[in-house]
PASEBA-1860 file (N, C-alpha, C; in nm, 3 decimals):
! residues 227
1> MDTTPRWS> 13.792/-2.874/-9.812/13.753/-2.988/-9.728/13.862/-3.013/-9.623 ~ 13.821/-3.034/-9.500/13.915/-3.061/-9.392/13.963/-3.206/-9.402 ~ 14.093/-3.225/-9.423/14.148/-3.361/-9.432/14.236/-3.394/-9.312 ~ 14.216/-3.324/-9.201/14.291/-3.352/-9.080/14.260/-3.494/-9.031 ~ 14.362/-3.577/-9.003/14.336/-3.711/-8.951/14.252/-3.703/-8.823 ~ 14.143/-3.776/-8.819/14.050/-3.770/-8.706/14.086/-3.876/-8.601 ~ 14.076/-3.834/-8.473/14.105/-3.929/-8.366/14.005/-4.043/-8.362 ~ 13.881/-4.017/-8.402/13.782/-4.125/-8.403/13.822/-4.232/-8.504
9> AYAWLWVF> 13.872/-4.188/-8.621/13.917/-4.284/-8.721/14.038/-4.361/-8.671 ~ 14.129/-4.290/-8.601/14.246/-4.354/-8.543/14.203/-4.462/-8.442 ~ 14.105/-4.428/-8.358/14.057/-4.523/-8.258/13.996/-4.647/-8.324 ~ 13.924/-4.626/-8.434/13.863/-4.739/-8.503/13.967/-4.829/-8.568 ~ 14.081/-4.774/-8.605/14.191/-4.859/-8.654/14.234/-4.957/-8.544 ~ 14.242/-4.907/-8.421/14.277/-4.993/-8.308/14.171/-5.101/-8.285 ~ 14.044/-5.061/-8.291/13.936/-5.158/-8.271/13.946/-5.270/-8.374 ~ 13.962/-5.230/-8.500/13.973/-5.330/-8.607/14.093/-5.422/-8.583
17> AVAFGLIE> 14.210/-5.363/-8.553/14.332/-5.441/-8.539/14.326/-5.538/-8.421 ~ 14.273/-5.492/-8.308/14.262/-5.579/-8.191/14.165/-5.695/-8.218 ~ 14.051/-5.663/-8.279/13.953/-5.767/-8.311/14.011/-5.866/-8.411 ~ 14.085/-5.815/-8.509/14.146/-5.903/-8.609/14.256/-5.988/-8.546 ~ 14.327/-5.931/-8.448/14.427/-6.008/-8.376/14.366/-6.125/-8.300 ~ 14.247/-6.101/-8.242/14.176/-6.210/-8.173/14.137/-6.319/-8.272 ~ 14.086/-6.279/-8.389/14.049/-6.378/-8.490/14.171/-6.458/-8.535 ~ 14.284/-6.389/-8.557/14.406/-6.456/-8.599/14.451/-6.556/-8.493
25> AAVVVYLR> 14.445/-6.517/-8.366/14.483/-6.607/-8.258/14.391/-6.729/-8.254 ~ 14.260/-6.706/-8.275/14.165/-6.818/-8.275/14.196/-6.916/-8.388 ~ 14.232/-6.864/-8.505/14.267/-6.951/-8.617/14.388/-7.037/-8.583 ~ 14.487/-6.976/-8.517/14.606/-7.051/-8.480/14.573/-7.157/-8.374 ~ 14.482/-7.127/-8.285/14.437/-7.227/-8.188/14.379/-7.348/-8.261 ~ 14.297/-7.322/-8.362/14.237/-7.431/-8.440/14.344/-7.508/-8.518 ~ 14.439/-7.435/-8.578/14.545/-7.501/-8.654/14.632/-7.589/-8.565 ~ 14.663/-7.538/-8.448/14.744/-7.618/-8.355/14.671/-7.746/-8.316
33> ALLGVEGD> 14.540/-7.735/-8.293/14.463/-7.854/-8.259/14.461/-7.952/-8.376 ~ 14.444/-7.901/-8.498/14.440/-7.984/-8.618/14.573/-8.055/-8.642 ~ 14.683/-7.982/-8.620/14.816/-8.036/-8.646/14.874/-8.111/-8.526 ~ 14.805/-8.109/-8.413/14.853/-8.179/-8.295/14.969/-8.110/-8.227 ~ 14.977/-7.978/-8.241/15.084/-7.900/-8.178/15.043/-7.864/-8.036 ~ 15.128/-7.895/-7.941/15.099/-7.863/-7.801/15.217/-7.785/-7.742 ~ 15.183/-7.681/-7.667/15.287/-7.603/-7.600/15.390/-7.549/-7.697 ~ 15.517/-7.578/-7.669/15.627/-7.529/-7.752/15.674/-7.635/-7.853
41> SLFPLVTM> 15.587/-7.732/-7.884/15.627/-7.843/-7.972/15.607/-7.812/-8.119 ~ 15.610/-7.685/-8.156/15.593/-7.646/-8.296/15.702/-7.703/-8.385 ~ 15.822/-7.714/-8.330/15.935/-7.766/-8.407/15.962/-7.911/-8.369 ~ 16.011/-7.994/-8.464/16.055/-7.960/-8.600/15.938/-7.935/-8.695 ~ 15.958/-7.845/-8.790/15.852/-7.808/-8.882/15.816/-7.918/-8.980 ~ 15.902/-8.018/-8.997/15.873/-8.124/-9.093/15.743/-8.195/-9.059 ~ 15.705/-8.194/-8.932/15.580/-8.260/-8.893/15.459/-8.185/-8.949 ~ 15.476/-8.056/-8.981/15.367/-7.977/-9.038/15.365/-7.983/-9.190
49> LLPTLEDV> 15.469/-8.040/-9.248/15.482/-8.038/-9.393/15.467/-8.177/-9.455 ~ 15.398/-8.264/-9.385/15.373/-8.399/-9.435/15.279/-8.393/-9.554 ~ 15.290/-8.489/-9.647/15.202/-8.491/-9.764/15.054/-8.487/-9.729 ~ 15.017/-8.548/-9.617/14.875/-8.551/-9.578/14.822/-8.413/-9.539 ~ 14.914/-8.319/-9.512/14.872/-8.186/-9.470/14.895/-8.080/-9.579 ~ 14.929/-8.125/-9.700/14.959/-8.030/-9.807/14.842/-7.938/-9.836 ~ 14.720/-7.992/-9.837/14.603/-7.910/-9.866/14.582/-7.804/-9.758 ~ 14.603/-7.844/-9.632/14.588/-7.749/-9.521/14.690/-7.636/-9.533
57> MRVELWRE> 14.814/-7.670/-9.563/14.919/-7.569/-9.572/14.897/-7.478/-9.693 ~ 14.840/-7.534/-9.801/14.811/-7.451/-9.918/14.705/-7.346/-9.884 ~ 14.603/-7.389/-9.812/14.500/-7.295/-9.768/14.559/-7.191/-9.674 ~ 14.652/-7.233/-9.589/14.714/-7.141/-9.494/14.793/-7.033/-9.568 ~ 14.858/-7.070/-9.678/14.931/-6.970/-9.757/14.835/-6.864/-9.811 ~ 14.721/-6.907/-9.861/14.621/-6.813/-9.912/14.564/-6.727/-9.799 ~ 14.547/-6.788/-9.682/14.493/-6.713/-9.568/14.591/-6.604/-9.525 ~ 14.720/-6.634/-9.525/14.820/-6.533/-9.489/14.817/-6.416/-9.587
65> AATLALML> 14.810/-6.447/-9.717/14.805/-6.341/-9.817/14.678/-6.258/-9.800 ~ 14.566/-6.324/-9.771/14.439/-6.253/-9.752/14.443/-6.166/-9.627 ~ 14.513/-6.211/-9.523/14.526/-6.133/-9.400/14.596/-6.000/-9.428 ~ 14.707/-6.007/-9.501/14.780/-5.884/-9.533/14.696/-5.790/-9.621 ~ 14.619/-5.849/-9.714/14.534/-5.768/-9.801/14.419/-5.706/-9.724 ~ 14.361/-5.782/-9.633/14.245/-5.734/-9.558/14.277/-5.612/-9.474 ~ 14.400/-5.607/-9.420/14.438/-5.493/-9.338/14.451/-5.364/-9.419 ~ 14.453/-5.377/-9.552/14.456/-5.258/-9.636/14.324/-5.181/-9.633
73> APAMLFHP> 14.213/-5.254/-9.611/14.081/-5.191/-9.620/14.065/-5.072/-9.525 ~ 14.086/-5.088/-9.393/14.070/-4.972/-9.304/14.173/-4.863/-9.332 ~ 14.293/-4.903/-9.377/14.396/-4.803/-9.408/14.355/-4.719/-9.528 ~ 14.297/-4.782/-9.629/14.255/-4.709/-9.748/14.139/-4.614/-9.718 ~ 14.058/-4.649/-9.621/13.943/-4.565/-9.584/13.980/-4.456/-9.484 ~ 14.100/-4.467/-9.427/14.139/-4.376/-9.320/14.159/-4.233/-9.368 ~ 14.224/-4.216/-9.485/14.261/-4.082/-9.530/14.285/-4.083/-9.680 ~ 14.262/-3.973/-9.750/14.286/-3.969/-9.895/14.434/-3.965/-9.934
81> RPFLRFQA> 14.522/-3.922/-9.842/14.664/-3.910/-9.876/14.733/-4.046/-9.864 ~ 14.805/-4.090/-9.969/14.871/-4.221/-9.966/14.966/-4.241/-9.848 ~ 15.042/-4.135/-9.813/15.139/-4.151/-9.705/15.068/-4.179/-9.572 ~ 14.957/-4.111/-9.546/14.885/-4.134/-9.421/14.811/-4.268/-9.425 ~ 14.773/-4.311/-9.543/14.716/-4.446/-9.554/14.821/-4.551/-9.516 ~ 14.945/-4.528/-9.559/15.053/-4.619/-9.525/15.078/-4.621/-9.374 ~ 15.071/-4.503/-9.312/15.086/-4.497/-9.166/14.975/-4.577/-9.097 ~ 14.853/-4.563/-9.149/14.741/-4.637/-9.092/14.762/-4.787/-9.107
89> YMLVFGVW> 14.815/-4.829/-9.222/14.841/-4.971/-9.244/14.944/-5.023/-9.145 ~ 15.051/-4.947/-9.125/15.153/-4.989/-9.029/15.097/-4.997/-8.888 ~ 15.010/-4.901/-8.853/14.948/-4.904/-8.721/14.864/-5.030/-8.704 ~ 14.779/-5.059/-8.803/14.694/-5.177/-8.796/14.779/-5.303/-8.786 ~ 14.884/-5.312/-8.866/14.970/-5.431/-8.863/15.034/-5.448/-8.725 ~ 15.086/-5.338/-8.670/15.152/-5.347/-8.541/15.057/-5.386/-8.429 ~ 14.942/-5.322/-8.423/14.844/-5.353/-8.318/14.792/-5.495/-8.335 ~ 14.766/-5.534/-8.460/14.721/-5.671/-8.488/14.821/-5.774/-8.436
97> DLSYYAFL> 14.950/-5.752/-8.462/15.052/-5.848/-8.420/15.063/-5.855/-8.268 ~ 15.060/-5.740/-8.202/15.069/-5.739/-8.056/14.947/-5.806/-7.993 ~ 14.828/-5.776/-8.044/14.708/-5.835/-7.988/14.703/-5.985/-8.017 ~ 14.755/-6.026/-8.131/14.762/-6.169/-8.166/14.838/-6.247/-8.060 ~ 14.957/-6.200/-8.024/15.035/-6.271/-7.923/14.971/-6.260/-7.785 ~ 14.909/-6.146/-7.757/14.842/-6.131/-7.628/14.727/-6.231/-7.614 ~ 14.647/-6.246/-7.720/14.535/-6.340/-7.714/14.582/-6.485/-7.712 ~ 14.691/-6.516/-7.782/14.745/-6.651/-7.773/14.789/-6.684/-7.631
105> KVFLGWPA> 14.844/-6.583/-7.563/14.883/-6.604/-7.423/14.761/-6.631/-7.337 ~ 14.651/-6.560/-7.365/14.528/-6.580/-7.289/14.467/-6.717/-7.319 ~ 14.460/-6.754/-7.447/14.393/-6.877/-7.487/14.474/-7.003/-7.456 ~ 14.607/-6.995/-7.478/14.689/-7.116/-7.470/14.799/-7.110/-7.365 ~ 14.822/-6.990/-7.308/14.936/-6.976/-7.220/15.067/-6.977/-7.297 ~ 15.059/-6.952/-7.428/15.175/-6.951/-7.517/15.186/-6.814/-7.580 ~ 15.307/-6.762/-7.599/15.438/-6.823/-7.576/15.478/-6.820/-7.429 ~ 15.562/-6.916/-7.394/15.608/-6.924/-7.255/15.690/-6.802/-7.218
113> SLFTYDLL> 15.765/-6.748/-7.314/15.845/-6.627/-7.291/15.864/-6.556/-7.424 ~ 15.920/-6.437/-7.419/15.947/-6.362/-7.542/16.058/-6.425/-7.624 ~ 16.129/-6.520/-7.567/16.237/-6.587/-7.640/16.194/-6.722/-7.695 ~ 16.064/-6.753/-7.683/16.010/-6.872/-7.748/16.012/-6.853/-7.899 ~ 16.055/-6.955/-7.971/16.061/-6.944/-8.117/15.924/-6.968/-8.179 ~ 15.897/-6.892/-8.286/15.767/-6.901/-8.352/15.786/-6.905/-8.503 ~ 15.689/-6.968/-8.571/15.682/-6.965/-8.716/15.598/-6.843/-8.752 ~ 15.661/-6.740/-8.808/15.595/-6.611/-8.828/15.511/-6.608/-8.955
121> FLLPTVWV> 15.570/-6.648/-9.067/15.502/-6.648/-9.196/15.552/-6.765/-9.279 ~ 15.478/-6.794/-9.385/15.516/-6.900/-9.478/15.550/-6.846/-9.617 ~ 15.531/-6.716/-9.638/15.552/-6.654/-9.768/15.677/-6.566/-9.769 ~ 15.769/-6.578/-9.865/15.773/-6.678/-9.972/15.834/-6.809/-9.926 ~ 15.891/-6.809/-9.804/15.939/-6.929/-9.738/15.914/-6.909/-9.590 ~ 15.957/-7.002/-9.508/15.927/-6.991/-9.365/16.010/-6.880/-9.300 ~ 15.944/-6.804/-9.212/16.011/-6.704/-9.130/16.009/-6.758/-8.987 ~ 16.124/-6.768/-8.925/16.132/-6.820/-8.789/16.216/-6.725/-8.704
129> APVLAPVL> 16.167/-6.695/-8.584/16.239/-6.605/-8.494/16.180/-6.616/-8.354 ~ 16.254/-6.573/-8.253/16.195/-6.562/-8.119/16.083/-6.458/-8.124 ~ 15.982/-6.477/-8.042/15.867/-6.388/-8.039/15.908/-6.243/-8.015 ~ 16.015/-6.224/-7.940/16.061/-6.088/-7.910/16.086/-6.007/-8.037 ~ 16.135/-6.070/-8.143/16.168/-5.997/-8.265/16.044/-5.933/-8.330 ~ 15.938/-6.009/-8.360/15.820/-5.944/-8.416/15.752/-5.847/-8.320 ~ 15.762/-5.872/-8.190/15.704/-5.780/-8.092/15.777/-5.646/-8.097 ~ 15.909/-5.648/-8.107/15.985/-5.524/-8.117/15.946/-5.446/-8.243
137> IALALVAY> 15.929/-5.518/-8.352/15.888/-5.452/-8.477/15.749/-5.392/-8.462 ~ 15.657/-5.468/-8.405/15.520/-5.419/-8.388/15.516/-5.295/-8.300 ~ 15.592/-5.295/-8.191/15.596/-5.179/-8.103/15.649/-5.056/-8.176 ~ 15.753/-5.077/-8.258/15.810/-4.965/-8.334/15.709/-4.912/-8.436 ~ 15.637/-5.002/-8.503/15.538/-4.959/-8.601/15.425/-4.878/-8.537 ~ 15.378/-4.924/-8.422/15.269/-4.853/-8.353/15.317/-4.716/-8.306 ~ 15.436/-4.711/-8.248/15.488/-4.583/-8.198/15.514/-4.485/-8.312 ~ 15.579/-4.532/-8.418/15.613/-4.444/-8.530/15.489/-4.394/-8.602
145> SSATLWLA> 15.397/-4.484/-8.635/15.277/-4.443/-8.709/15.189/-4.352/-8.624 ~ 15.178/-4.379/-8.495/15.097/-4.295/-8.407/15.156/-4.155/-8.397 ~ 15.289/-4.147/-8.384/15.355/-4.016/-8.376/15.337/-3.938/-8.506 ~ 15.350/-4.007/-8.619/15.334/-3.940/-8.748/15.191/-3.887/-8.765 ~ 15.093/-3.969/-8.730/14.953/-3.927/-8.744/14.921/-3.812/-8.648 ~ 14.982/-3.812/-8.531/14.959/-3.703/-8.436/15.018/-3.573/-8.490 ~ 15.140/-3.580/-8.544/15.204/-3.461/-8.600/15.128/-3.409/-8.721 ~ 15.070/-3.500/-8.798/14.998/-3.460/-8.919/14.870/-3.383/-8.889
153> RSRALRTP> 14.826/-3.385/-8.766/14.705/-3.311/-8.729/14.729/-3.161/-8.723 ~ 14.852/-3.120/-8.695/14.878/-2.978/-8.676/14.983/-2.919/-8.770 ~ 15.052/-3.004/-8.845/15.158/-2.956/-8.932/15.131/-2.991/-9.078 ~ 15.187/-2.910/-9.166/15.178/-2.941/-9.308/15.244/-3.077/-9.332 ~ 15.176/-3.162/-9.404/15.225/-3.298/-9.423/15.356/-3.300/-9.499 ~ 15.450/-3.377/-9.450/15.575/-3.399/-9.521/15.598/-3.548/-9.531 ~ 15.672/-3.590/-9.630/15.703/-3.731/-9.650/15.853/-3.752/-9.633 ~ 15.896/-3.875/-9.610/16.039/-3.900/-9.590/16.123/-3.860/-9.711
161> TRLQFGTA> 16.245/-3.819/-9.683/16.339/-3.791/-9.791/16.383/-3.923/-9.854 ~ 16.451/-3.914/-9.966/16.500/-4.037/-10.030/16.596/-4.113/-9.938 ~ 16.678/-4.039/-9.865/16.772/-4.104/-9.774/16.697/-4.175/-9.662 ~ 16.600/-4.107/-9.603/16.522/-4.168/-9.495/16.446/-4.290/-9.545 ~ 16.383/-4.275/-9.660/16.307/-4.387/-9.717/16.398/-4.503/-9.752 ~ 16.510/-4.473/-9.818/16.603/-4.578/-9.856/16.662/-4.651/-9.737 ~ 16.694/-4.576/-9.632/16.749/-4.638/-9.510/16.646/-4.728/-9.444 ~ 16.521/-4.683/-9.440/16.415/-4.764/-9.380/16.393/-4.892/-9.461
169> VLGGAIVL> 16.392/-4.881/-9.592/16.374/-4.998/-9.679/16.490/-5.095/-9.662 ~ 16.611/-5.043/-9.657/16.729/-5.129/-9.636/16.719/-5.200/-9.502 ~ 16.682/-5.127/-9.397/16.668/-5.188/-9.266/16.562/-5.297/-9.267 ~ 16.449/-5.269/-9.332/16.343/-5.369/-9.339/16.387/-5.494/-9.415 ~ 16.463/-5.475/-9.523/16.511/-5.588/-9.602/16.607/-5.674/-9.520 ~ 16.691/-5.611/-9.440/16.785/-5.686/-9.355/16.709/-5.765/-9.249 ~ 16.605/-5.703/-9.192/16.524/-5.774/-9.092/16.458/-5.896/-9.155 ~ 16.402/-5.880/-9.275/16.340/-5.993/-9.344/16.443/-6.103/-9.372
177> AAFMQEAA> 16.564/-6.061/-9.408/16.670/-6.159/-9.433/16.701/-6.238/-9.306 ~ 16.698/-6.170/-9.191/16.723/-6.238/-9.064/16.614/-6.341/-9.036 ~ 16.490/-6.306/-9.067/16.379/-6.399/-9.044/16.387/-6.522/-9.133 ~ 16.433/-6.505/-9.257/16.432/-6.615/-9.354/16.568/-6.681/-9.372 ~ 16.669/-6.629/-9.306/16.806/-6.676/-9.326/16.820/-6.826/-9.298 ~ 16.752/-6.876/-9.198/16.765/-7.016/-9.159/16.649/-7.102/-9.207 ~ 16.582/-7.059/-9.314/16.466/-7.133/-9.364/16.502/-7.278/-9.398 ~ 16.613/-7.298/-9.467/16.654/-7.433/-9.506/16.676/-7.522/-9.384
185> HYLAGGLP> 16.735/-7.463/-9.281/16.760/-7.537/-9.156/16.630/-7.588/-9.096 ~ 16.529/-7.502/-9.089/16.403/-7.542/-9.026/16.319/-7.632/-9.116 ~ 16.324/-7.608/-9.247/16.249/-7.693/-9.340/16.305/-7.835/-9.342 ~ 16.434/-7.848/-9.309/16.497/-7.980/-9.304/16.476/-8.050/-9.170 ~ 16.399/-7.986/-9.081/16.373/-8.047/-8.952/16.460/-7.997/-8.840 ~ 16.534/-7.888/-8.865/16.620/-7.832/-8.762/16.541/-7.772/-8.647 ~ 16.607/-7.762/-8.533/16.544/-7.712/-8.412/16.605/-7.578/-8.370 ~ 16.528/-7.496/-8.299/16.583/-7.373/-8.241/16.684/-7.410/-8.134
193> PRFSWPLF> 16.770/-7.314/-8.093/16.774/-7.175/-8.140/16.862/-7.159/-8.263 ~ 16.812/-7.087/-8.361/16.887/-7.058/-8.482/16.833/-6.927/-8.538 ~ 16.890/-6.817/-8.491/16.845/-6.685/-8.534/16.960/-6.587/-8.518 ~ 16.980/-6.501/-8.620/17.091/-6.405/-8.617/17.043/-6.274/-8.555 ~ 17.062/-6.260/-8.425/17.028/-6.134/-8.358/17.112/-6.017/-8.409 ~ 17.243/-6.036/-8.440/17.320/-5.923/-8.494/17.262/-5.872/-8.626 ~ 17.223/-5.963/-8.716/17.165/-5.921/-8.844/17.032/-5.850/-8.821 ~ 16.949/-5.907/-8.736/16.821/-5.844/-8.704/16.845/-5.706/-8.641
201> GLGYALAL> 16.939/-5.700/-8.547/16.966/-5.574/-8.479/17.013/-5.465/-8.574 ~ 17.094/-5.503/-8.673/17.141/-5.406/-8.770/17.024/-5.349/-8.851 ~ 16.939/-5.437/-8.902/16.824/-5.391/-8.979/16.728/-5.308/-8.896 ~ 16.703/-5.353/-8.775/16.612/-5.283/-8.684/16.665/-5.144/-8.651 ~ 16.795/-5.135/-8.625/16.856/-5.006/-8.590/16.850/-4.909/-8.708 ~ 16.873/-4.959/-8.829/16.866/-4.873/-8.947/16.724/-4.818/-8.967 ~ 16.626/-4.906/-8.955/16.487/-4.863/-8.973/16.446/-4.765/-8.863 ~ 16.487/-4.793/-8.739/16.456/-4.702/-8.628/16.521/-4.565/-8.650
209> AAGAHFLY> 16.645/-4.565/-8.694/16.716/-4.440/-8.716/16.647/-4.357/-8.824 ~ 16.604/-4.423/-8.930/16.536/-4.352/-9.039/16.404/-4.293/-8.989 ~ 16.329/-4.372/-8.913/16.202/-4.323/-8.860/16.219/-4.209/-8.762 ~ 16.318/-4.222/-8.673/16.343/-4.118/-8.573/16.389/-3.989/-8.640 ~ 16.471/-4.002/-8.743/16.520/-3.884/-8.815/16.405/-3.811/-8.883 ~ 16.315/-3.888/-8.944/16.198/-3.826/-9.008/16.110/-3.755/-8.906 ~ 16.081/-3.823/-8.794/15.994/-3.764/-8.692/16.056/-3.637/-8.632 ~ 16.186/-3.639/-8.615/16.254/-3.522/-8.560/16.232/-3.400/-8.649
217> HFSRDPRR> 16.255/-3.418/-8.778/16.240/-3.305/-8.870/16.093/-3.268/-8.891 ~ 16.005/-3.366/-8.887/15.862/-3.338/-8.899/15.816/-3.254/-8.780 ~ 15.861/-3.290/-8.660/15.819/-3.219/-8.539/15.872/-3.076/-8.534 ~ 15.982/-3.050/-8.604/16.042/-2.915/-8.602/16.001/-2.832/-8.723 ~ 15.919/-2.887/-8.809/15.873/-2.814/-8.926/15.780/-2.701/-8.882 ~ 15.812/-2.576/-8.910/15.728/-2.465/-8.863/15.600/-2.446/-8.944 ~ 15.590/-2.513/-9.057/15.471/-2.495/-9.140/15.349/-2.556/-9.073 ~ 15.246/-2.478/-9.058/15.125/-2.525/-8.993/15.029/-2.581/-9.096
225> RSS> 14.945/-2.666/-9.051/14.848/-2.729/-9.139/14.738/-2.631/-9.177 ~ 14.690/-2.638/-9.300/14.575/-2.560/-9.343/14.464/-2.654/-9.387 ~ 14.340/-2.624/-9.350/14.229/-2.714/-9.381/14.198/-2.711/-9.530
END
C-alpha cells in the first residue's frame, strides 16, 4: 500500500486549520463582548476572574482543552505513521494560531501590533506574552512540519535522534516557562509589560536548532522512499 503523504490531505489540513482559526476568533469576539473587554483593555486580568464569572471561566477551560483535542482528529486521519501524524498536528496548530490572530485583526482591529500583550491559555495557569511570541512559534511549526512532510514524500522516513528530540523538548519547556513565569503577577492584577524575552529566546533557539538539525540530515539522507 502506498503511504506517501498526499498533497490533497496536506491541503485539507490547511482548510481545517484556517476554518477552525476563524471559529476560535469568533468565540473570542463573543467572550470579549460578554466580559466587556474593548481594544487593549484585557488587563488587569482580575476583572475576568470575578466570582460572577467563575462559571464562564470554567467553561472556557474545558473549551481550551477540547480545542487541543479536536485538532488531533485531522492529524490522526492524515497518515498511519505516528511521526507524520505529529507533524500534521503541529501544522494544524500553527496554521490555526496564525489564522486566529489574522481573523481577530479583521473582526476587531486587534492586536494593535505584534507587541500587544495577550492571554494565550489558561491551562494549567495563565500564559501571557506579546502576540509576537506565539506568532513566531506558529511560523516555525508550519515551516518545520511542512518541510518534514515534503521530504517524507521522496525519502525513507526517519525520526529525530534522542539528542534532537531532547533538545526540542527542552526548548519547548523553556518557552512554556517563559509564558507562565509571570502568572502570579498577572493573576494579582499586574499590568504588562512583563515577559522574559531572553528566556523565550533561549527556548526558541534550542527548539529551532533541533528542528533545523533534523531537517538537514533528513534532506541529505540518500535512502529513497519505497511504496
